[in-house]
C-alpha positions in Angstrom: -10.8 -31.7 25.8 -12.7 -30.7 22.7 -10.8 -30.1 19.2 -9.9 -26.6 18.2 -9.2 -25.5 14.6 -5.8 -23.6 14.4 -6.1 -20.3 13.0 -3.4 -19.1 10.4 -1.8 -15.6 11.6 -2.4 -12.5 9.6 0.7 -12.1 7.3 2.1 -9.5 5.1 4.6 -10.2 2.4 7.6 -8.5 2.6 10.8 -8.7 -0.1 14.3 -8.9 1.6 17.8 -9.4 0.5 20.3 -11.5 2.4 23.8 -11.8 1.6 23.8 -15.6 -0.2 26.4 -16.9 2.6 23.3 -16.5 5.1 21.3 -18.2 2.6 23.5 -21.0 1.9 23.9 -21.7 6.0 20.1 -21.6 6.9 19.3 -23.4 3.6 22.4 -25.9 5.1 20.8 -25.9 8.4 17.5 -26.6 7.4 18.1 -29.7 5.1 16.4 -32.9 6.1 14.2 -31.1 8.8 10.6 -29.9 8.5 11.6 -26.7 8.1 11.3 -23.8 5.4 13.0 -21.4 4.9 10.2 -18.8 6.0 10.2 -20.4 9.1 13.3 -20.3 10.1 13.6 -16.5 9.6 10.2 -16.1 11.2 11.4 -17.5 14.7 15.3 -15.9 14.2 13.7 -12.6 14.0 11.2 -13.5 16.8 14.0 -14.7 18.7 15.9 -11.5 18.0 13.2 -8.9 19.0 12.7 -10.8 22.1 16.3 -10.5 23.1 16.1 -6.8 22.4 13.0 -6.2 23.8 14.3 -7.6 26.8 17.6 -6.1 27.0 15.4 -2.6 26.4 13.5 -3.7 29.7 16.9 -4.1 31.6 17.5 -0.8 31.0 14.9 0.7 32.5 
């Protein structure tokens, strides 16, 4: 298998506000882990989108 150089997906910068308690919770969860706040939020939003899409598909 040949090595394939990974590509970074295109991104857009969005400014959003988080409640302070939620920021503290996320920062506590990712502390001492190889994860950034942004990576955690992206993964959480992806999971939420997939769940909502699946629920919508099940309604049909």
